[in-house]
N, C-alpha and C positions, 0 to 999 in steps of 0.2 A: 262752611266746611263742617263735616260731621266729626264729632270727637272720636278719639281712639277707643276701640272696643275694650272693655275692662271686665274684670271679675266682679261678681256681685258681692256686696259687703254686709248686707243685712240678714236677718233671720228669714230664710226661705222656706216655703211650704215643701215638705218632703215626707215620704213614707217612712214609717218606723221599720227598722231592719227586722226581717223575719229570720227563722232558722235557715231558710234557703239563701237569703241575700246577705246575712251577717258576714260571711267570709269576704265578700266583695267590699263591704263598707269598712270592715276592719283593715283590709289591705289599703284602701284609700287613705285611711288615717295614718298609715305608715308610709304613704307616698308610693304605693305599688298598685299597678293595674292588673286585675285578674280577669280571666274568662273561664268558662267550663268547657271540657271536652268529654265526649262520650267514650267510655271504656270499650264499648262494643263496636260501634261503627266509626268512631273517631271524628264525628261531626262536632262542630263548635256550636255551643248554645250561649247566646247572649241576647237579652239580659238573663240573669240566673234563673234556673228553673229546676223543678224536682225531677224532670225527665228530659230525655233527648228529644229535640224537635225533629230529628231525622228519622229515628227508629223507635221512639217512645220508650226506650229502655231507661231504667234507673241506673245509677252508678256513674254520675258525673264526677270528674276529677277537676280540680282547680289547677290552672297553669298561669304562669306570669306572662303578661304581654310585654313586648319591647316598647310599647307606647308610641310607636311610629305608624304613620299612615298618610292618607291623602284626603282632602276635603272633597266630599261627594256632592253635597247639596247644602244650601244655607238660605236663611232670610235674616235681614237686619230688622229688628223690632224697634220701633220708635214709640209705640203706644202699647205698653204691656197690659195684659189682662188683669193683673193684680198690682197694687202699689208696692208689693214686696220686691218687685224686679225694677232695677234702675236702668232706664234706657240711655243710649242705644245699646243693644246687645245682639249678638249673632247666634241664633239657634241654628245648629248645624248637625249634619250626619257626616261622620268620618268613617272611612273604610280603613280598618287597621291592617297592618302587614300580614297578620295571621289569617285574614280573610273574613272577619266579622265586621258588622257595622254597629256604630254606637251613636246615640243621640247625645249631644253635648253642646258646648258653647265655644266659639273661637274668641280669643282675647289677644291683647297686645298687637293689634293690627288695625290698619285703616280699613273701613268698610269697602272702599273702592279697590283695595288691593286683593280682596278675596276673589278666587277663581276656582273653577273645577280642577281637580287633580293637584291643587296646591299642597306641597309636602308640609306636614304638621307633626308635632310631637306633644305628648301629654305634659301638663304642668298643673300640679295640684295646688289648690288655693283654699284657704280657710274662709268660710263665710261666717255669719253670726252664729254664736254658740260653738259647738264642737264639730260641726259638719265640715268635712274636707272633701271638695269636689274635684273630679278630673276634668279640667278644661284643656283645650288644645291651642297651641301657638304655632305660627309659621316656623318651619324648620330653617 
């Protein structure tokens, strides 16, 4: 039997927040999930960017996500590429209710219970250091 999927606990390799991504990471630290919306064409941009991926305009505004969506795709990793990751874990793409997709991990679930369109919601967990990550759990 495969163990329950869980959040990572150690120090994970991650990018240093930039001027563009800092609002996202600051919100994660508060337990809030944000995305960007273009002021001109109203397209959603995620991950954060300096310009809209729809019309290339600058002027992205931050909006709060409800943190609900469905599981789009996943893979359960049993042999991680780095020892910083504790297997098994489910790397996943979640489609949020607002319409954008996010690369994340699914936790607090049995691997065999994962399925396409599984309703999920965000659950923030602290990893090593001060990093707080948005994971998703079955709703």
